[in-house]
N, CA, C and O atoms as a printed pandas DataFrame, in Angstrom:
     atom_number atom_name residue_name chain_id  residue_number  x_coord  y_coord  z_coord
0              1         N          MET        A               1   21.946   77.718   31.532
1              2        CA          MET        A               1   23.139   77.964   32.323
2              3         C          MET        A               1   22.740   78.536   33.679
3              4         O          MET        A               1   21.924   79.454   33.758
4              5         N          LYS        A               2   23.317   77.991   34.738
5              6        CA          LYS        A               2   22.993   78.433   36.084
6              7         C          LYS        A               2   23.672   79.761   36.409
7              8         O          LYS        A               2   24.764   80.066   35.930
8              9         N          LYS        A               3   22.985   80.531   37.236
9             10        CA          LYS        A               3   23.528   81.792   37.716
10            11         C          LYS        A               3   24.755   81.517   38.590
11            12         O          LYS        A               3   24.759   80.577   39.385
12            13         N          ILE        A               4   25.786   82.335   38.440
13            14        CA          ILE        A               4   26.974   82.209   39.282
14            15         C          ILE        A               4   26.680   82.882   40.613
15            16         O          ILE        A               4   26.271   84.042   40.651
16            17         N          MET        A               5   26.888   82.157   41.700
17            18        CA          MET        A               5   26.661   82.691   43.041
18            19         C          MET        A               5   27.980   83.193   43.612
19            20         O          MET        A               5   29.030   82.573   43.444
20            21         N          SER        A               6   27.900   84.318   44.283
21            22        CA          SER        A               6   29.071   84.870   44.958
22            23         C          SER        A               6   28.962   84.539   46.443
23            24         O          SER        A               6   27.952   84.825   47.086
24            25         N          LEU        A               7   30.007   83.941   46.967
25            26        CA          LEU        A               7   30.023   83.446   48.340
26            27         C          LEU        A               7   31.231   84.030   49.066
27            28         O          LEU        A               7   32.357   83.942   48.578
28            29         N          LEU        A               8   30.991   84.626   50.236
29            30        CA          LEU        A               8   32.084   85.076   51.087
30            31         C          LEU        A               8   32.148   84.169   52.300
31            32         O          LEU        A               8   31.154   83.984   53.002
32            33         N          TYR        A               9   33.319   83.604   52.544
33            34        CA          TYR        A               9   33.558   82.728   53.684
34            35         C          TYR        A               9   34.588   83.407   54.576
35            36         O          TYR        A               9   35.709   83.675   54.144
36            37         N          VAL        A              10   34.208   83.686   55.820
37            38        CA          VAL        A              10   35.113   84.306   56.780
38            39         C          VAL        A              10   35.521   83.225   57.771
39            40         O          VAL        A              10   34.698   82.740   58.547
40            41         N          GLU        A              11   36.791   82.853   57.740
41            42        CA          GLU        A              11   37.289   81.715   58.520
42            43         C          GLU        A              11   38.770   81.901   58.812
43            44         O          GLU        A              11   39.563   82.152   57.905
44            45         N          ASP        A              12   39.138   81.777   60.083
45            46        CA          ASP        A              12   40.543   81.977   60.446
46            47         C          ASP        A              12   41.376   80.693   60.394
47            48         O          ASP        A              12   42.603   80.752   60.468
48            49         N          ASP        A              13   40.728   79.548   60.268
49            50        CA          ASP        A              13   41.455   78.286   60.244
50            51         C          ASP        A              13   41.834   77.911   58.807
51            52         O          ASP        A              13   40.953   77.707   57.971
52            53         N          PRO        A              14   43.152   77.819   58.511
53            54        CA          PRO        A              14   43.583   77.491   57.142
54            55         C          PRO        A              14   43.042   76.152   56.641
55            56         O          PRO        A              14   42.712   76.024   55.462
56            57         N          GLY        A              15   42.948   75.170   57.510
57            58        CA          GLY        A              15   42.429   73.866   57.109
58            59         C          GLY        A              15   40.971   73.950   56.683
59            60         O          GLY        A              15   40.571   73.318   55.705
60            61         N          SER        A              16   40.181   74.719   57.405
61            62        CA          SER        A              16   38.766   74.885   57.058
62            63         C          SER        A              16   38.614   75.624   55.729
63            64         O          SER        A              16   37.719   75.316   54.943
64            65         N          ARG        A              17   39.489   76.598   55.482
65            66        CA          ARG        A              17   39.427   77.307   54.194
66            67         C          ARG        A              17   39.780   76.356   53.047
67            68         O          ARG        A              17   39.180   76.428   51.974
68            69         N          LYS        A              18   40.736   75.481   53.267
69            70        CA          LYS        A              18   41.115   74.513   52.229
70            71         C          LYS        A              18   39.955   73.551   51.952
71            72         O          LYS        A              18   39.672   73.231   50.798
72            73         N          VAL        A              19   39.294   73.098   53.004
73            74        CA          VAL        A              19   38.134   72.215   52.841
74            75         C          VAL        A              19   37.050   72.936   52.042
75            76         O          VAL        A              19   36.456   72.352   51.136
76            77         N          MET        A              20   36.791   74.205   52.373
77            78        CA          MET        A              20   35.758   74.963   51.657
78            79         C          MET        A              20   36.101   75.073   50.171
79            80         O          MET        A              20   35.226   74.906   49.321
80            81         N          GLN        A              21   37.354   75.350   49.856
81            82        CA          GLN        A              21   37.758   75.435   48.450
82            83         C          GLN        A              21   37.420   74.140   47.720
83            84         O          GLN        A              21   36.946   74.166   46.584
84            85         N          HIS        A              22   37.662   73.023   48.369
85            86        CA          HIS        A              22   37.356   71.737   47.755
86            87         C          HIS        A              22   35.844   71.525   47.644
87            88         O          HIS        A              22   35.355   71.069   46.610
88            89         N          LEU        A              23   35.113   71.851   48.694
89            90        CA          LEU        A              23   33.670   71.600   48.708
90            91         C          LEU        A              23   32.927   72.382   47.633
91            92         O          LEU        A              23   31.989   71.856   47.033
92            93         N          VAL        A              24   33.323   73.625   47.377
93            94        CA          VAL        A              24   32.590   74.401   46.369
94            95         C          VAL        A              24   32.783   73.833   44.961
95            96         O          VAL        A              24   31.969   74.093   44.075
96            97         N          THR        A              25   33.838   73.071   44.752
97            98        CA          THR        A              25   34.018   72.447   43.440
98            99         C          THR        A              25   33.018   71.309   43.231
99           100         O          THR        A              25   32.819   70.866   42.100
100          101         N          ARG        A              26   32.394   70.836   44.297
101          102        CA          ARG        A              26   31.437   69.735   44.221
102          103         C          ARG        A              26   29.998   70.223   44.046
103          104         O          ARG        A              26   29.075   69.412   43.971
104          105         N          LEU        A              27   29.802   71.539   43.979
105          106        CA          LEU        A              27   28.461   72.096   43.847
106          107         C          LEU        A              27   27.980   72.072   42.405
107          108         O          LEU        A              27   28.780   72.153   41.473
108          109         N          GLU        A              28   26.679   71.962   42.229
109          110        CA          GLU        A              28   26.098   72.070   40.895
110          111         C          GLU        A              28   26.092   73.523   40.439
111          112         O          GLU        A              28   26.279   73.811   39.257
112          113         N          THR        A              29   25.877   74.428   41.375
113          114        CA          THR        A              29   25.847   75.858   41.079
114          115         C          THR        A              29   27.278   76.381   40.975
115          116         O          THR        A              29   28.092   76.099   41.854
116          117         N          PRO        A              30   27.607   77.134   39.923
117          118        CA          PRO        A              30   28.940   77.734   39.855
118          119         C          PRO        A              30   29.081   78.806   40.943
119          120         O          PRO        A              30   28.159   79.586   41.183
120          121         N          VAL        A              31   30.241   78.831   41.591
121          122        CA          VAL        A              31   30.445   79.722   42.727
122          123         C          VAL        A              31   31.703   80.553   42.554
123          124         O          VAL        A              31   32.767   80.044   42.200
124          125         N          ASN        A              32   31.553   81.845   42.812
125          126        CA          ASN        A              32   32.691   82.750   42.914
126          127         C          ASN        A              32   32.970   82.858   44.413
127          128         O          ASN        A              32   32.259   83.564   45.129
128          129         N          LEU        A              33   34.004   82.159   44.889
129          130        CA          LEU        A              33   34.323   82.081   46.309
130          131         C          LEU        A              33   35.397   83.095   46.680
131          132         O          LEU        A              33   36.457   83.158   46.058
132          133         N          THR        A              34   35.100   83.885   47.706
133          134        CA          THR        A              34   36.083   84.784   48.307
134          135         C          THR        A              34   36.216   84.376   49.764
135          136         O          THR        A              34   35.222   84.095   50.434
136          137         N          MET        A              35   37.450   84.344   50.249
137          138        CA          MET        A              35   37.670   83.980   51.648
138          139         C          MET        A              35   38.466   85.072   52.347
139          140         O          MET        A              35   39.448   85.589   51.814
140          141         N          PHE        A              36   38.018   85.412   53.556
141          142        CA          PHE        A              36   38.760   86.309   54.440
142          143         C          PHE        A              36   39.292   85.444   55.567
143          144         O          PHE        A              36   38.551   84.646   56.142
144          145         N          GLU        A              37   40.578   85.597   55.890
145          146        CA          GLU        A              37   41.157   84.800   56.969
146          147         C          GLU        A              37   40.992   85.444   58.340
147          148         O          GLU        A              37   41.334   84.841   59.357
148          149         N          ASP        A              38   40.476   86.654   58.371
149          150        CA          ASP        A              38   40.147   87.316   59.628
150          151         C          ASP        A              38   39.095   88.381   59.338
151          152         O          ASP        A              38   38.648   88.531   58.201
152          153         N          SER        A              39   38.705   89.117   60.372
153          154        CA          SER        A              39   37.658   90.121   60.183
154          155         C          SER        A              39   38.191   91.546   60.306
155          156         O          SER        A              39   37.423   92.478   60.544
156          157         N          THR        A              40   39.477   91.715   60.147
157          158        CA          THR        A              40   40.068   93.054   60.158
158          159         C          THR        A              40   39.458   93.870   59.027
159          160         O          THR        A              40   39.383   93.403   57.890
160          161         N          ASP        A              41   39.017   95.099   59.339
161          162        CA          ASP        A              41   38.399   95.988   58.337
162          163         C          ASP        A              41   37.315   95.263   57.545
163          164         O          ASP        A              41   37.216   95.418   56.328
164          165         N          PHE        A              42   36.518   94.482   58.233
165          166        CA          PHE        A              42   35.546   93.608   57.585
166          167         C          PHE        A              42   34.631   94.335   56.600
167          168         O          PHE        A              42   34.616   94.005   55.414
168          169         N          LEU        A              43   33.883   95.300   57.071
169          170        CA          LEU        A              43   32.895   95.936   56.196
170          171         C          LEU        A              43   33.533   96.666   55.012
171          172         O          LEU        A              43   33.046   96.511   53.892
172          173         N          PRO        A              44   34.600   97.454   55.203
173          174        CA          PRO        A              44   35.234   98.070   54.026
174          175         C          PRO        A              44   35.712   97.038   53.003
175          176         O          PRO        A              44   35.617   97.278   51.800
176          177         N          ARG        A              45   36.219   95.904   53.459
177          178        CA          ARG        A              45   36.659   94.865   52.527
178          179         C          ARG        A              45   35.487   94.270   51.767
179          180         O          ARG        A              45   35.592   94.008   50.569
180          181         N          VAL        A              46   34.371   94.053   52.451
181          182        CA          VAL        A              46   33.177   93.514   51.785
182          183         C          VAL        A              46   32.676   94.510   50.742
183          184         O          VAL        A              46   32.329   94.127   49.624
184          185         N          GLU        A              47   32.640   95.770   51.108
185          186        CA          GLU        A              47   32.130   96.795   50.196
186          187         C          GLU        A              47   33.018   96.970   48.971
187          188         O          GLU        A              47   32.549   97.448   47.938
188          189         N          GLN        A              48   34.287   96.593   49.064
189          190        CA          GLN        A              48   35.209   96.719   47.930
190          191         C          GLN        A              48   35.245   95.483   47.039
191          192         O          GLN        A              48   35.945   95.465   46.026
192          193         N          MET        A              49   34.498   94.455   47.410
193          194        CA          MET        A              49   34.517   93.224   46.604
194          195         C          MET        A              49   33.938   93.495   45.219
195          196         O          MET        A              49   32.951   94.217   45.079
196          197         N          VAL        A              50   34.558   92.916   44.208
197          198        CA          VAL        A              50   34.104   93.069   42.831
198          199         C          VAL        A              50   32.703   92.478   42.676
199          200         O          VAL        A              50   31.830   93.093   42.064
200          201         N          TYR        A              51   32.490   91.290   43.230
201          202        CA          TYR        A              51   31.185   90.627   43.179
202          203         C          TYR        A              51   30.575   90.672   44.573
203          204         O          TYR        A              51   31.095   90.054   45.503
204          205         N          SER        A              52   29.483   91.396   44.719
205          206        CA          SER        A              52   28.811   91.472   46.010
206          207         C          SER        A              52   28.292   90.090   46.391
207          208         O          SER        A              52   27.621   89.442   45.588
208          209         N          PRO        A              53   28.592   89.631   47.603
209          210        CA          PRO        A              53   28.180   88.281   47.991
210          211         C          PRO        A              53   26.663   88.099   48.005
211          212         O          PRO        A              53   25.921   88.960   48.479
212          213         N          HIS        A              54   26.226   86.966   47.477
213          214        CA          HIS        A              54   24.830   86.551   47.603
214          215         C          HIS        A              54   24.632   85.898   48.966
215          216         O          HIS        A              54   23.579   86.029   49.590
216          217         N          VAL        A              55   25.680   85.183   49.419
217          218        CA          VAL        A              55   25.635   84.436   50.672
218          219         C          VAL        A              55   26.927   84.693   51.448
219          220         O          VAL        A              55   28.019   84.738   50.882
220          221         N          PHE        A              56   26.764   84.859   52.755
221          222        CA          PHE        A              56   27.895   85.003   53.664
222          223         C          PHE        A              56   27.920   83.779   54.572
223          224         O          PHE        A              56   26.911   83.453   55.196
224          225         N          LEU        A              57   29.055   83.101   54.652
225          226        CA          LEU        A              57   29.275   82.029   55.624
226          227         C          LEU        A              57   30.290   82.568   56.611
227          228         O          LEU        A              57   31.430   82.855   56.248
228          229         N          ILE        A              58   29.874   82.703   57.855
229          230        CA          ILE        A              58   30.710   83.391   58.835
230          231         C          ILE        A              58   30.992   82.493   60.029
231          232         O          ILE        A              58   30.081   82.040   60.721
232          233         N          ASP        A              59   32.276   82.247   60.250
233          234        CA          ASP        A              59   32.699   81.541   61.455
234          235         C          ASP        A              59   32.417   82.471   62.633
235          236         O          ASP        A              59   32.752   83.655   62.582
236          237         N          ILE        A              60   31.819   81.956   63.667
237          238        CA          ILE        A              60   31.448   82.778   64.823
238          239         C          ILE        A              60   32.671   83.230   65.611
239          240         O          ILE        A              60   32.686   84.336   66.152
240          241         N          HIS        A              61   33.678   82.400   65.678
241          242        CA          HIS        A              61   34.843   82.694   66.534
242          243         C          HIS        A              61   36.036   83.182   65.728
243          244         O          HIS        A              61   37.081   82.532   65.693
244          245         N          VAL        A              62   35.873   84.338   65.077
245          246        CA          VAL        A              62   36.931   84.978   64.304
246          247         C          VAL        A              62   37.320   86.258   65.037
247          248         O          VAL        A              62   36.534   86.795   65.818
248          249         N          THR        A              63   38.519   86.740   64.788
249          250        CA          THR        A              63   38.955   87.995   65.406
250          251         C          THR        A              63   39.402   88.962   64.322
251          252         O          THR        A              63   39.733   88.510   63.226
252          253         N          PRO        A              64   39.430   90.238   64.558
253          254        CA          PRO        A              64   39.062   90.919   65.799
254          255         C          PRO        A              64   37.548   91.025   66.022
255          256         O          PRO        A              64   37.114   91.149   67.167
256          257         N          LEU        A              65   36.741   90.979   64.968
257          258        CA          LEU        A              65   35.280   90.994   65.131
258          259         C          LEU        A              65   34.777   89.563   65.109
259          260         O          LEU        A              65   35.160   88.786   64.234
260          261         N          ASP        A              66   33.922   89.203   66.062
261          262        CA          ASP        A              66   33.338   87.868   66.011
262          263         C          ASP        A              66   32.169   87.853   65.028
263          264         O          ASP        A              66   31.810   88.890   64.472
264          265         N          GLY        A              67   31.589   86.704   64.820
265          266        CA          GLY        A              67   30.506   86.565   63.862
266          267         C          GLY        A              67   29.310   87.452   64.160
267          268         O          GLY        A              67   28.664   87.948   63.238
268          269         N          PHE        A              68   29.007   87.659   65.436
269          270        CA          PHE        A              68   27.878   88.509   65.807
270          271         C          PHE        A              68   28.123   89.965   65.412
271          272         O          PHE        A              68   27.212   90.646   64.939
272          273         N          ALA        A              69   29.339   90.434   65.604
273          274        CA          ALA        A              69   29.681   91.823   65.232
274          275         C          ALA        A              69   29.646   91.994   63.710
275          276         O          ALA        A              69   29.192   93.022   63.209
276          277         N          MET        A              70   30.127   90.983   62.978
277          278        CA          MET        A              70   30.072   91.070   61.515
278          279         C          MET        A              70   28.623   91.067   61.034
279          280         O          MET        A              70   28.268   91.824   60.130
280          281         N          LEU        A              71   27.789   90.224   61.630
281          282        CA          LEU        A              71   26.371   90.177   61.293
282          283         C          LEU        A              71   25.724   91.545   61.520
283          284         O          LEU        A              71   24.979   92.036   60.673
284          285         N          GLU        A              72   26.009   92.138   62.642
285          286        CA          GLU        A              72   25.442   93.446   62.975
286          287         C          GLU        A              72   25.835   94.501   61.937
287          288         O          GLU        A              72   25.002   95.304   61.515
288          289         N          GLN        A              73   27.100   94.496   61.530
289          290        CA          GLN        A              73   27.551   95.450   60.514
290          291         C          GLN        A              73   26.833   95.235   59.184
291          292         O          GLN        A              73   26.426   96.196   58.530
292          293         N          LEU        A              74   26.681   93.992   58.793
293          294        CA          LEU        A              74   26.016   93.697   57.520
294          295         C          LEU        A              74   24.542   94.083   57.552
295          296         O          LEU        A              74   24.039   94.693   56.609
296          297         N          ARG        A              75   23.856   93.737   58.620
297          298        CA          ARG        A              75   22.423   94.034   58.721
298          299         C          ARG        A              75   22.157   95.539   58.788
299          300         O          ARG        A              75   21.068   95.988   58.432
300          301         N          ALA        A              76   23.135   96.317   59.239
301          302        CA          ALA        A              76   22.973   97.770   59.338
302          303         C          ALA        A              76   23.104   98.466   57.987
303          304         O          ALA        A              76   22.749   99.638   57.860
304          305         N          ARG        A              77   23.607   97.764   56.985
305          306        CA          ARG        A              77   23.781   98.327   55.642
306          307         C          ARG        A              77   22.660   97.847   54.738
307          308         O          ARG        A              77   22.493   96.639   54.568
308          309         N          PRO        A              78   21.876   98.763   54.146
309          310        CA          PRO        A              78   20.785   98.348   53.261
310          311         C          PRO        A              78   21.237   97.400   52.146
311          312         O          PRO        A              78   20.497   96.497   51.757
312          313         N          ARG        A              79   22.439   97.605   51.641
313          314        CA          ARG        A              79   22.958   96.780   50.547
314          315         C          ARG        A              79   23.082   95.306   50.924
315          316         O          ARG        A              79   22.960   94.429   50.069
316          317         N          PHE        A              80   23.324   95.038   52.207
317          318        CA          PHE        A              80   23.553   93.666   52.666
318          319         C          PHE        A              80   22.480   93.156   53.628
319          320         O          PHE        A              80   22.495   91.983   54.001
320          321         N          ALA        A              81   21.561   94.013   54.028
321          322        CA          ALA        A              81   20.593   93.674   55.077
322          323         C          ALA        A              81   19.767   92.432   54.774
323          324         O          ALA        A              81   19.421   91.682   55.687
324          325         N          SER        A              82   19.447   92.205   53.502
325          326        CA          SER        A              82   18.590   91.066   53.167
326          327         C          SER        A              82   19.362   89.870   52.615
327          328         O          SER        A              82   18.754   88.896   52.172
328          329         N          LYS        A              83   20.673   89.931   52.636
329          330        CA          LYS        A              83   21.490   88.815   52.137
330          331         C          LYS        A              83   21.414   87.632   53.105
331          332         O          LYS        A              83   21.134   87.803   54.291
332          333         N          MET        A              84   21.664   86.452   52.588
333          334        CA          MET        A              84   21.704   85.244   53.422
334          335         C          MET        A              84   23.023   85.241   54.196
335          336         O          MET        A              84   24.104   85.273   53.609
336          337         N          ILE        A              85   22.910   85.201   55.511
337          338        CA          ILE        A              85   24.083   85.186   56.386
338          339         C          ILE        A              85   23.956   83.968   57.294
339          340         O          ILE        A              85   23.062   83.889   58.136
340          341         N          VAL        A              86   24.866   83.027   57.103
341          342        CA          VAL        A              86   24.810   81.751   57.804
342          343         C          VAL        A              86   26.027   81.625   58.712
343          344         O          VAL        A              86   27.161   81.867   58.298
344          345         N          ALA        A              87   25.768   81.241   59.957
345          346        CA          ALA        A              87   26.839   81.033   60.932
346          347         C          ALA        A              87   27.418   79.636   60.776
347          348         O          ALA        A              87   26.687   78.673   60.544
348          349         N          LEU        A              88   28.727   79.533   60.905
349          350        CA          LEU        A              88   29.399   78.249   60.976
350          351         C          LEU        A              88   30.056   78.175   62.338
351          352         O          LEU        A              88   30.807   79.070   62.727
352          353         N          THR        A              89   29.771   77.105   63.062
353          354        CA          THR        A              89   30.308   76.997   64.407
354          355         C          THR        A              89   30.369   75.544   64.853
355          356         O          THR        A              89   29.600   74.700   64.393
356          357         N          ALA        A              90   31.291   75.276   65.750
357          358        CA          ALA        A              90   31.365   73.962   66.370
358          359         C          ALA        A              90   30.500   73.932   67.631
359          360         O          ALA        A              90   30.249   72.864   68.191
360          361         N          SER        A              91   30.046   75.106   68.074
361          362        CA          SER        A              91   29.192   75.228   69.262
362          363         C          SER        A              91   27.740   75.075   68.835
363          364         O          SER        A              91   27.110   76.048   68.422
364          365         N          VAL        A              92   27.209   73.877   68.930
365          366        CA          VAL        A              92   25.882   73.618   68.376
366          367         C          VAL        A              92   24.876   73.134   69.416
367          368         O          VAL        A              92   23.984   72.346   69.103
368          369         N          MET        A              93   25.019   73.601   70.640
369          370        CA          MET        A              93   24.020   73.279   71.648
370          371         C          MET        A              93   22.754   74.078   71.354
371          372         O          MET        A              93   22.815   75.138   70.731
372          373         N          SER        A              94   21.636   73.579   71.792
373          374        CA          SER        A              94   20.335   74.195   71.524
374          375         C          SER        A              94   20.288   75.669   71.914
375          376         O          SER        A              94   19.764   76.491   71.162
376          377         N          SER        A              95   20.830   76.012   73.081
377          378        CA          SER        A              95   20.804   77.409   73.539
378          379         C          SER        A              95   21.642   78.303   72.628
379          380         O          SER        A              95   21.288   79.460   72.400
380          381         N          GLU        A              96   22.736   77.782   72.112
381          382        CA          GLU        A              96   23.588   78.562   71.211
382          383         C          GLU        A              96   22.897   78.778   69.862
383          384         O          GLU        A              96   23.003   79.854   69.274
384          385         N          ILE        A              97   22.204   77.773   69.385
385          386        CA          ILE        A              97   21.468   77.916   68.133
386          387         C          ILE        A              97   20.373   78.964   68.285
387          388         O          ILE        A              97   20.159   79.771   67.380
388          389         N          GLN        A              98   19.684   78.959   69.411
389          390        CA          GLN        A              98   18.651   79.970   69.655
390          391         C          GLN        A              98   19.258   81.373   69.701
391          392         O          GLN        A              98   18.639   82.329   69.235
392          393         N          GLN        A              99   20.457   81.503   70.253
393          394        CA          GLN        A              99   21.145   82.796   70.293
394          395         C          GLN        A              99   21.461   83.284   68.878
395          396         O          GLN        A              99   21.331   84.474   68.592
396          397         N          LEU        A             100   21.871   82.381   68.000
397          398        CA          LEU        A             100   22.169   82.733   66.611
398          399         C          LEU        A             100   20.902   83.180   65.879
399          400         O          LEU        A             100   20.928   84.155   65.128
400          401         N          ARG        A             101   19.794   82.466   66.101
401          402        CA          ARG        A             101   18.505   82.844   65.497
402          403         C          ARG        A             101   18.088   84.235   65.958
403          404         O          ARG        A             101   17.714   85.089   65.154
404          405         N          LYS        A             102   18.159   84.439   67.250
405          406        CA          LYS        A             102   17.732   85.707   67.846
406          407         C          LYS        A             102   18.589   86.871   67.335
407          408         O          LYS        A             102   18.090   87.982   67.161
408          409         N          ALA        A             103   19.861   86.617   67.100
409          410        CA          ALA        A             103   20.768   87.660   66.617
410          411         C          ALA        A             103   20.452   88.075   65.185
411          412         O          ALA        A             103   20.773   89.191   64.777
412          413         N          GLY        A             104   19.822   87.178   64.414
413          414        CA          GLY        A             104   19.453   87.529   63.048
414          415         C          GLY        A             104   20.152   86.743   61.952
415          416         O          GLY        A             104   20.058   87.107   60.779
416          417         N          PHE        A             105   20.850   85.671   62.310
417          418        CA          PHE        A             105   21.439   84.818   61.286
418          419         C          PHE        A             105   20.320   84.106   60.535
419          420         O          PHE        A             105   19.230   83.909   61.073
420          421         N          ASP        A             106   20.589   83.724   59.300
421          422        CA          ASP        A             106   19.610   83.022   58.476
422          423         C          ASP        A             106   19.754   81.508   58.563
423          424         O          ASP        A             106   18.992   80.771   57.938
424          425         N          GLY        A             107   20.711   81.056   59.321
425          426        CA          GLY        A             107   20.913   79.632   59.489
426          427         C          GLY        A             107   22.214   79.363   60.209
427          428         O          GLY        A             107   22.987   80.274   60.505
428          429         N          VAL        A             108   22.439   78.090   60.483
429          430        CA          VAL        A             108   23.683   77.660   61.118
430          431         C          VAL        A             108   24.061   76.301   60.538
431          432         O          VAL        A             108   23.212   75.439   60.311
432          433         N          LEU        A             109   25.338   76.141   60.311
433          434        CA          LEU        A             109   25.882   74.859   59.873
434          435         C          LEU        A             109   26.990   74.479   60.837
435          436         O          LEU        A             109   27.824   75.305   61.208
436          437         N          ALA        A             110   26.985   73.217   61.235
437          438        CA          ALA        A             110   27.963   72.731   62.203
438          439         C          ALA        A             110   29.308   72.487   61.548
439          440         O          ALA        A             110   29.399   72.036   60.406
440          441         N          LYS        A             111   30.347   72.799   62.303
441          442        CA          LYS        A             111   31.706   72.473   61.890
442          443         C          LYS        A             111   32.139   71.259   62.688
443          444         O          LYS        A             111   31.712   71.115   63.834
444          445         N          PRO        A             112   32.950   70.397   62.152
445          446        CA          PRO        A             112   33.531   70.481   60.821
446          447         C          PRO        A             112   32.490   70.200   59.737
447          448         O          PRO        A             112   31.512   69.484   59.953
448          449         N          LEU        A             113   32.733   70.784   58.576
449          450        CA          LEU        A             113   31.829   70.618   57.449
450          451         C          LEU        A             113   31.924   69.196   56.901
451          452         O          LEU        A             113   33.002   68.605   56.832
452          453         N          SER        A             114   30.787   68.677   56.522
453          454        CA          SER        A             114   30.725   67.312   56.006
454          455         C          SER        A             114   30.856   67.301   54.487
455          456         O          SER        A             114   30.144   68.024   53.790
456          457         N          PHE        A             115   31.761   66.485   53.983
457          458        CA          PHE        A             115   31.926   66.325   52.536
458          459         C          PHE        A             115   30.651   65.736   51.920
459          460         O          PHE        A             115   30.368   65.948   50.741
460          461         N          HIS        A             116   29.889   64.998   52.727
461          462        CA          HIS        A             116   28.702   64.315   52.211
462          463         C          HIS        A             116   27.471   65.209   52.195
463          464         O          HIS        A             116   26.684   65.150   51.251
464          465         N          THR        A             117   27.287   66.032   53.217
465          466        CA          THR        A             117   26.040   66.805   53.320
466          467         C          THR        A             117   26.184   68.287   52.998
467          468         O          THR        A             117   25.206   68.921   52.602
468          469         N          PHE        A             118   27.364   68.851   53.155
469          470        CA          PHE        A             118   27.514   70.295   52.979
470          471         C          PHE        A             118   27.147   70.797   51.585
471          472         O          PHE        A             118   26.430   71.793   51.489
472          473         N          PRO        A             119   27.595   70.168   50.501
473          474        CA          PRO        A             119   27.243   70.699   49.179
474          475         C          PRO        A             119   25.728   70.838   48.972
475          476         O          PRO        A             119   25.270   71.854   48.450
476          477         N          ALA        A             120   24.957   69.840   49.371
477          478        CA          ALA        A             120   23.501   69.915   49.210
478          479         C          ALA        A             120   22.914   71.011   50.092
479          480         O          ALA        A             120   21.993   71.718   49.681
480          481         N          MET        A             121   23.437   71.150   51.283
481          482        CA          MET        A             121   22.932   72.204   52.174
482          483         C          MET        A             121   23.227   73.585   51.605
483          484         O          MET        A             121   22.375   74.472   51.659
484          485         N          LEU        A             122   24.408   73.773   51.068
485          486        CA          LEU        A             122   24.745   75.079   50.498
486          487         C          LEU        A             122   23.869   75.373   49.280
487          488         O          LEU        A             122   23.459   76.517   49.080
488          489         N          GLU        A             123   23.583   74.381   48.483
489          490        CA          GLU        A             123   22.676   74.564   47.345
490          491         C          GLU        A             123   21.308   75.055   47.847
491          492         O          GLU        A             123   20.686   75.907   47.213
492          493         N          ARG        A             124   20.846   74.524   48.972
493          494        CA          ARG        A             124   19.570   74.958   49.546
494          495         C          ARG        A             124   19.646   76.396   50.041
495          496         O          ARG        A             124   18.682   77.149   49.909
496          497         N          VAL        A             125   20.777   76.781   50.605
497          498        CA          VAL        A             125   20.970   78.173   51.051
498          499         C          VAL        A             125   20.935   79.101   49.838
499          500         O          VAL        A             125   20.358   80.186   49.909
500          501         N          PHE        A             126   21.538   78.690   48.740
501          502        CA          PHE        A             126   21.568   79.522   47.529
502          503         C          PHE        A             126   20.163   79.861   47.015
503          504         O          PHE        A             126   19.972   80.909   46.397
504          505         N          VAL        A             127   19.199   79.002   47.259
505          506        CA          VAL        A             127   17.833   79.286   46.804
506          507         C          VAL        A             127   16.991   79.938   47.902
507          508         O          VAL        A             127   15.776   80.075   47.765
508          509         N          GLY        A             128   17.652   80.336   48.992
509          510        CA          GLY        A             128   16.969   81.112   50.022
510          511         C          GLY        A             128   16.435   80.338   51.205
511          512         O          GLY        A             128   15.717   80.898   52.034
512          513         N          GLU        A             129   16.765   79.073   51.302
513          514        CA          GLU        A             129   16.283   78.274   52.432
514          515         C          GLU        A             129   17.102   78.566   53.684
515          516         O          GLU        A             129   18.330   78.632   53.639
516          517         N          HIS        A             130   16.411   78.737   54.781
517          518        CA          HIS        A             130   17.070   78.952   56.065
518          519         C          HIS        A             130   17.313   77.574   56.697
519          520         O          HIS        A             130   16.370   76.833   56.973
520          521         N          ILE        A             131   18.559   77.253   56.914
521          522        CA          ILE        A             131   18.920   75.927   57.407
522          523         C          ILE        A             131   19.475   76.047   58.820
523          524         O          ILE        A             131   20.427   76.783   59.079
524          525         N          TRP        A             132   18.856   75.309   59.712
525          526        CA          TRP        A             132   19.269   75.311   61.115
526          527         C          TRP        A             132   19.635   73.880   61.515
527          528         O          TRP        A             132   19.055   73.312   62.441
528          529         N          THR        A             133   20.586   73.323   60.815
529          530        CA          THR        A             133   20.951   71.935   61.079
530          531         C          THR        A             133   22.266   71.856   61.825
531          532         O          THR        A             133   23.167   72.670   61.622
532          533         N          VAL        A             134   22.356   70.887   62.670
533          534        CA          VAL        A             134   23.610   70.677   63.389
534          535         C          VAL        A             134   24.140   69.270   63.139
535          536         O          VAL        A             134   25.132   68.862   63.743
536          537         N          SER        A             135   23.495   68.541   62.266
537          538        CA          SER        A             135   23.992   67.195   61.977
538          539         C          SER        A             135   25.279   67.284   61.177
539          540         O          SER        A             135   25.451   68.174   60.344
540          541         N          ARG        A             136   26.156   66.373   61.435
541          542        CA          ARG        A             136   27.449   66.393   60.752
542          543         C          ARG        A             136   27.413   65.359   59.719
543          544         O          ARG        A             136   28.393   65.174   58.996
């Protein structure tokens, strides 16, 4: 039996959250998915989660805290410092990807998410692979 992975997805777009709900059902690994529709009180909400996330998928353009601010808060806490934190963004120019790497993200996935490639990529993230792909 496979280990159940806990995944936190921070995304303000309802359509993207609906797509994510569907995509996790296509994974081989069982997933406990939690979604935040904004980043209000981000860190206290994460700390109160019943299942501590193994992986964080964070939309860069969320409010009131953007993805960089959420990353900074997580990395500052020993409990979350070594967790996989992956940026999701539609801004996938080379300079932007380098900015995400430099900030300390463990990878980036381009939005919109692909029904064909995303499940396999997330499975790779679950085993600790750092993915810096922008292909859709």
